[in-house]
N, C-alpha and C positions, 0 to 999 in steps of 0.2 A: 504494500500500500504506500503510495507516495505522500509526501508532506502536504501537497495541495489537496488531495482527497481527504486526509485527516482534518485539515483546516476547514474544508467545506462542511464536514460533519460536525465540527465543534467550533461554534462561534467564539467561545471563550478562549480556546487555544489560539485562534486566529487573531483575536484582539491582543493577547499577550505577545505574540510574535510581532505584530504591527507596532506595539508600544516599544518593544526591545529594539526594533529597527530604527524607530524614531529617535531613541536615546543615543544609539550609536552614531546616527547621522548628525544629530543636533548637539552632541556632546561638546564639541569645541566651541559652540556658540552659547553654551549654557550661562556663562557669565553675563553675556549681553541680555539674555532672556530674564535672568534674575534682576539685573539692573533695571530693565524696563518694568518688570512687575513691581519692584520696590518703589520706583518713581510714581507709579499709578496709585499705590497704597499711600504714599506720602502726600500726594495731591489730595486724596480723599480726606486724610487726617487734617490737612491745613484747612480745607473747606469746612469740615465739622468744627474745628477749633475756632474758626473765624466768626462765630456767632456770639452776640452778647446775651447772657442768660441771667435770669433772676427768678426766685420763687416769691410769690406774693400771696397775700391773704385776700383773695377775690376769686369768684368763679370764672370759668373761661368766657362766658358770654359778656360779662362785665369787662374783662381784659380786652376782648376783641372790640367792644364799643369804644373803650379808651384808646386803643391802637388806631382805629379808624379816625377818631377825632384828632389824634396827634399827627397822623399822616396828612390829613386835610390841612391842618394848621401849618404844616411844613411844605405845603404846595406839592405834595406827592399824590399823583393821580391814582385812585384806588381802582384796581381792575377786577378784584373779586373779594368777597367777604362772606364767610360761613362761620356759624357758631352753634354749639350744642352744649348740653350740660357737662359733657366729657371733654370736649376739645373745640378748637376753632383756629381759623387762619384768615389773615388779611394779607392780600398781595397788592402791591402798588408798583408804580414806575416813576423814576425821577425824571427830571428834565433831560438828562442824558440817556434816558431809557434803561437805566440800571434797575434790576429787580430788587424790590424791598419786600421782605417776607417777615410777618410776625405770626408766630405759632404759639398757641396756648394749649397746654395739656394739664388736665386735672390730675393732681397728686392725691394726697389724703384729703379728707373732708375740709373744705374751705380754703385749700391751698392749690395754687396753679403755677406750673413752670412756664415762664415766658421766654421765648427764644426769638431773637431778631437777627436777620441777615440782610446785608446790603451788598449787592453785586457778588463777586466771588470771594473777596477777602478784605472788604473794607470794614475793619474793626471799629475805627473811630466813628464812622457814620452809623454803624449798628448800635454803638453805645449811646450816641446822641438820640436816636429814635427810641431806644429803650428808656432813657431818662425822661423823654417827653411822655411816654406811656405811663411810667411810674408816677410822674407829677399829676397826671389826670386821675390816677387811682387813689390819691391821698384825700 
């Protein structure tokens, strides 16, 4: 029985052989592959870390109302607004068409996690928007 006929009968064996061949052929380039994968993970971490966050004593609907008011006061055009008892989101656009996103997630009773992102990594603008939201919640 030839290797080809064995592989045709066993998809698992064929998959293993194909993976082994790929490792042999791509082995010399594995450093580049790892570098590219690491860069992708790093970019995701930067995007995640570039949000301003705060936990507040308010329900998500109240946080979203305050966020919409704050964005309007900052001349940020609101493109969508949704809120429920569990969570909510307001999305807007700046004059330069950068995305502004305010997310409210209910934590324990009466507490809500507020997260603000502006563009990809604009921490300063995100903090200014969050401060404006917090001011309206006081």
